[in-house]
Steps between C-alpha positions, in 0.01 A plus 500: 500500500660780697874525442556617855669806646846560637511569873752450782531221752674594824655233722641550848692244706530585870562336835193334648272745678599806296260471207201626701632850559603528135151405384354759738720767341399386152131496595523860613593576139208294363705191413264257669513170306796266544618150578730354764705179509711344773852384427855489622819688422840335513827661608851377569617471860845418628510210743807431711601153606631385834732757665437741212665288233377349172281797414245431227211676333149362538154598374280685747128556436270790590119515462387763250186648350469559125233746396399611153244719329413643160500875443477747216853549367500875570511420873773233476791703635293676768375164629854364522622808685217471752578132559871571547434787741237317706694174519846657537618295203784741426678330793661173381341194659144627529374373167458612140237630260479517124259571217437342162279567200221248450209481256162466669287299255177473694370506855180482699344851507622569856842334457684734267805709580507758780426849370592761763374846410811657649811387678706655775838333533848631563743446215875477512570134570765352264292269282697266275382448143739242352336199665366162397286262702564125504235248607593136559251220574693216664412177677410544864813473711724648231410865555789590730761336275380693193451822697858480630621590150364851557682519833832359384507740203405801716185557295226555759306335782272239334130460582359146511133401502311173452282388211340198336599393151268367231564410139774259396456306823129449428578345162733228629247249630642278773843660453364823645577370852870555422446876463360670814223755443636727775734768369716777638494828310817711521494865390802730477581839351833527320690751288386436144865474397543189718159338448612238247799391707298475822226303320759255366635441850150443638428250221820312583436488875134401465563268202207677340584367153432143620153337485258615768751718687337838442476812291672841499437823310587867515281808470576872464471737796436872461659637817551418863721467804680171570594342832870414474554419869578135429703430814413512869740587777672787672659747257879501498531849351341843541277436196369168378561382146124532438507868597798559272322328208188713553702821497690403182174399329364848570820669382517293181128525433459125452649156542710462185819566698430174687522290183720202569782389274381263230129580539472753220184480296541289191772278643524160332628333815289217643218546250213255550172435322235741629147612423480859378243780484221343705248659738422434866119500512370551854145431615400603854166363619303399809624189679355174370464620141859467380505126427200513270622809317846354447346180361297712258816683393687173452219368280585768244878476512640637825783274614413534868516740791648569839224578751578699815291618796436871558309712750288784366558836668246785495317729746210328678252768391603481132290343220811283451412319823263288285812326371608192694788552743644168378634536146712296258755606241555288188814564294511353147786540252344534153564648157347827385295312240324303776370804688169556309376140526611471864316817596185389317515154659553638851210741458268218388615299804375780728828671588344844517170421674396598852621169645853533362599870479799444272777727379676382185826664392833412345860613502785418259715194567785559253699189597402174668667166568368156586537143375455513122545132421799306380703646216 
């Protein structure tokens, strides 16, 4: 089978209503195939009690749009710069964008990566390179509690979406009613120097190492710009702490200076049993096809999947308009050895036919944590 090719996946997270103008700017540069998901961002807000006393910090939510697309890696940085310029993402609080390397294994003939012949985008935005992504799948209703770890540690503004879980729950018979299928998916971008410590805190808060509570893993990011405006309220100084952080990041050329005490890589503190060196295999297909394809994957060893709803974005006059507007994304954590048989099985199940229009790609998941059974 084909071994696949390395390309770039670009993800942008912006306030609701802002994705449209960014896609228009991308389309003018022949990036015309993408996907959109609805979600929410959480920030901290100070709330004063009666007569201004007993001030406390609460979670406030904002609706967001999360868009993503695949592109040839040579256009990775130009695409990010265009997104930042069009969306004003260099101003803290307006969102974030980042890129990652993924391996595209196979796709329907019209569903490969975007291949712009040229690209006109201003450069000069301070893109960070020492970043790691963290994805946590938690029980519905637990998203804000887990996401608050990113806020309390000053990491970034988390993005939360909804999904449906399959796998372990489907193997429990009547006991499956104790584990809801509805999931909340929390994504954050963090300095790679703090990724392990932040993951440990998220595991503790979400009790993710207990049966049926969820799953968490990290993945490498290539470059991007992070939204660090984690608090809402009137500024008390001439410059906000987020503006100061952005300036220092640019001066230092990265985020290593932000490393917190006791979070150095290789620390033995609070070590827990984890899964190492896995892959996050993602299948994007037309709505209504995901359940059957996931069942086919599970029949040859996949442990399960998290299925999320997407909207396909493309120009109305494009050949891509043949693809359903309603799409589904299936994320499966697997080993590298499983990739060939999974790809073959999915192809036999019709993943790449004209009724399904799938993309199949993977990214590294160096470290993951979930319930691993009693010691």
